[in-house]
N, C-alpha and C positions, 0 to 999 in steps of 0.2 A: 606719254599722254597725260595731261593735267586733268584730274577728275577728283571727285569727292573722297575717294579712298585715301588720298593724300592726307586729308585732315584727320582721319581715324588713325592712320599709321603713325603720323608724327605725334599725335596726342598720346598714343600708346607708348611710343619710344620715350617721350618725356616722362611718363609715369614710371616706366621701368628704370629710367636714369635718375629719378629723384627730382625731376623738374615739375613745372606747373603746366598741366595739360590744358588749362583754360587761360593761359597768358597769351594775348595777341602777339607780343614781341617774341616770345620763345617759339610760338607756332610759326610765325613768319620766317624766322631764321632757319628753322628746320625745313620748311617748305621751299624756301629759296635754294637751299642746298640740293634739293631734288629737281630744281629747274623752274620753279615758279618765278616769273619775272614781274608780277604785280607788287605794288607796295602795301597792299592790304592782305591779311592772311585769310585762309579758309578756316573759320571757327567751327568747332564741334559744339553745337548747342544741346546735344543729347545729354541726359543726366549722367553723373559719374559711374553708375553701375553698368553703363554701356561698355565701359572699358574692360569689365570682367569678361565680356564676350569677344573683344578684339585682342586680348592679351596674346593668344597663340600666334597671331599675325605679327605682333611686335617682335617676336623672337626670330623672325625671318628677315632676310634682306628685302628691300622695297619691291623689287621687280618680282621676286618669287612670291612674296606675300600678296601682291596685286593679282597675279595669275591665280593663286590658290583661292583668293576671295571671289574672283570671277567664276571659277569652276564650281565652288561651293554654292554660290547663289544660283547658278544655272541648274545645278542638280536639285536645289530646293524647289525651284519653279517647276521643272519638268517632272521630277519624281513626285513632288507634292501634288501636282495635277492628277497624276495617276492614282495616288492614294485617295485623294478627294473623290475621284470618279468612282472608286470602289465603295467608299464610305457613304456616298449619296445614292447608291443602288445601281450604278452603271454596270453592265455586264462586261466580263473580260473580253468577249468577242468584239465589243464596240469601243474598247478603251483607246483605240487610235484617235477617236474624236476628242479625247482629252488633250492630246498633243496638238491636234488641229486647232482646238479652241485657244490654246496658248499662243500658237503661231499667228493667229488672227488678232490676238490681244496686244495691240501695239505698245501698250504701256510697259510691257515687260522688256521690250528692246531699250526703252529709255532708261530704266533702272539699272540694267546691265551695262549699258554704255557709259553711264555716269558713275558706276561702281557705288551706288548709293546703298544705304543700310536697310532699306525697306524689306528685302527678302528675309532678313532675320525676324522682323515683325511678322511677316507672312508665315515663317516657320512656327512661330508661337501660336498663331491661329490654327494652323494645320495640326500641331501637337494637341491643342485644346480639343479640336473636333475629334481627333483620333482617340483621345482619352475618354471623351463622352461616349463615343460610339462603342468602345470596348469596355465601358464601365470601369475605367482606370482613373479614379478621381485624383490620385496623387499626380499622375502624369499630366492630366488636364490642368491642375492648379500650378504645377511647376512650369508648364509651358507659357503661362501668362506672364512670367518674368520677362520673356523676350518681347511680348506685346508692350510691356511698360517702357521699352526703349523710346517709343514715340506714342505716349498715352493719348495725346490729343487726336490722333487719327481714328481712334476707336472709342471716343468718350462715351458713347451710348452703350457700348458693350460693358464698360466699367460700371456705369449706372445700373444696368440690368443685373450685373453680377452682384452688386451690393444689395439690391432689392431681393434677388433670388436667394442669396446666402442668408439673409434675415428670415426669409420665409421657409426655406428648406433645410437650413443648417447643414450643409455638406462638409462635415468636418474633415474628411479625408482630402478633399480638394483644397480646403483652407490650409491644412497642414502642408500640402505640397507647395502651395504658393508661398506660405510663410517661410518655409525652410529654404526654398530656392531663392527667394527675395533676400533673405538674410545673408546668404552666401554671396549673392551678386553685389549687394550693398557693401559688404565687409571687405571683399578682396582688394579693391583699390586702396582702402585705408592701410593695408599692410605695406604698400609701397609709398604712400603719401598720406599721412594722417590729416593734412589740411585740405584734402582734395575737395571736400564739400564746401568749405568756406571759400576756396578758389572759385568754385562754380557759382556760388552766391555773388561773389564780387563781379564776375563776368555779367551776370544777369542784371546787376544794378549799375554797371558802369554806363556813362554817357559818352564814352570815347569811341565806341564802335556802333555801327548800325545793327540794331537788334531785330530778331525775326519778325515781330509784328510791325516793324517799320517798312518791310519790303512789300512790293506790289506782287503778291503771290496770286496764283490762279484760284482763289477761293471766292465763293459767292459774296461774302462779306466785303472783301477787298474790291471786287467788281462794283458793288453798290457804292462803296465809298469813293472810288475813282470816277465812275461814270456819272454819279449824281453830285460830285464835288462836295462831299460831306467829310470834313476832317475829324469829326468827333469819333472817339474810339468805339462808342457803343454800336456803331453801324457794322463794324466787323464781327461783332458777337451776335448780331441779330439772327442770322441763319441758325447758329448753334442754339439760341434760346428757343427758336421755333422747333428745332429738332428735339429738344428736351420736352417741350409741351406735347409734341406729337407722340413721343415715346411713352410718356406717363399715361396718355389716353390709350395707347396700344397695350401697355402693360396691364391696365385695369381690365381690359377685355380678354387677355390671354394668360394672365398670371397662373391660373389654376391648371392650365394644360401646357405650361411652358415647356418647349422642347428646344434645347440649345442647338441640336443638329440642324434643325430647319430654320431657326431664327437668327443664328449668328451671321450668315451671309447678308441678310437684310440689314441688320444693325450695322455691320461693317460698311456697307455701301452708303447708308443714310448718314453715318458718322462722318465719313471722309467727304461726302458731298456737301455737308453743312459745317465742316470744321472751320475755325477762324484762321487757321494757318495750315497750308497744305501746298505741295507741289505736284505736278502731273506724275512724276515718278513715284510718289507716295501711293498712288492708286493701284499699285501692285497688290495691295490688300484686298482688291476686288476679286482676286482669283477664286476664293471659295464660292462667291456668287456666280462668277462666270461658269464654273464647273457644275454647280447645282443647276443652273439654267440649261446648260448643255445636256445634262442627263435628262431633264424634263423634256427637252426638245427632241432628243434622240428617241425617246420612248413614246412620244406623242403620236396619236393617230390623226392629228389635225395637220394635213399637208400644208395648208396655207400658213398656219402659224409657224411650222417648222421652217418654211422657206423665208418668211419675213424675219424671224429671229436670227437665223443663220446669216441671211443677207445683210441685215443691219449691223450685226456684230462685225462682219468682215468689212463692211463699208466704213464703219467708225474707225477701224484700225488703219485702213488705207488712207482715209481723210486725215487722220492725226499725223501719220508719218509724212504725208505729202505737205501738209501745212507747216510742219516743223522745218522743212527745207527752206521755205520762203519767209516764214514768220517765226524765228527762233525764240522771241520774247515769251517766256512762259505765262505771263499775265493773261494773254489773250486766249488761254485755254481753260478759262473758268467754266466753259460750257461742257467740258469733257465729263466731269463727274455727274452733273445732272442728266447728260445724255445716257450714260451707262446705267444710272439709277432708273431712268424711264424705261430703258430696254429690259432691265431686270424685272421691273414691276409688271411690264406687259407679259414677259415669259411666265411670271408667277401667276398672273391672272388667267392665262390661257393654258399653256402646256402644264404648268404646275397644278392648277386647279383640276385639270383633267386627270392627272396622275393621282391626286388626292381622292377624287371620287372613285376612281378605279380601285385604289387600294382599300377604300372603305367597303366597296361591294365585295371584293375578294375576301376581306376579313369576315364579312357576315355570311358568306357562302359556306 
């Protein structure tokens, strides 16, 4: 089966063999040897430190590596959902709802089917949450290196981290990120000292279609296509609005900032307003999905529970059904805003109820 894992595996094999992991010609030759019959290669646009995390798969044959990749990502999603359930206060007796929430979350099927790299970014978010919850700053910081594989998906998280680090000076977390990032950045250089200049050349070349030239299912792209505006600024408009919203939000919550509760919101808003995103990238919504599921499970508002659960399941069914008849990913620019709206409703109803209940119990 031809899928995106092919680009990661071939790029990694090129690195291990002293080749250029960002050369369209070398990538195409390697991919055609695996059965790709198109004349254009699958290009890996992720930064070179991504290869530090794909190196173990490059030491395996293609089919074994692909199966291992699929298995690892499945475990990240399902076991990660269980861990998130616990970290967000869900009881062990109701942890089955974490699995049910994943099964109704159609975006996880897409990312596994295409063998995309998003689950590694998700693992970084889960590791960051686990480190914050357990007061393991080094773990939290080191986990962010995985999130940096696709930094545009969580751009508001990075902005919040910068402001929070200046304000709180969490040196243990900074050290964890610095050390892990240094290792990740350095490992590819051991195999190819020119790897970063090769990546720069790919970003600057006009011989291939670059990511921002694609009609991706982002709000900015939808505005550009539907309003027939070719200027580049329109694609960045939702991100600019996201930054303005965040700065206002930060001004109100900086003094009481709690990463455990705020990270899911920032992740969803970031991905919903990112200038470049695919539907399978929305696997990073999982912390928000689980946080909302815990709120819903513990809520005493029966109508809210039914509506949240029903809409979550309906979104999943609708997305999978539409994908059968309308495979073009561009037409799914509504997916991220839909999940964001559902999360905000859950936060305003079941989440607010839980917050009030926790406050009363703390005062009792």
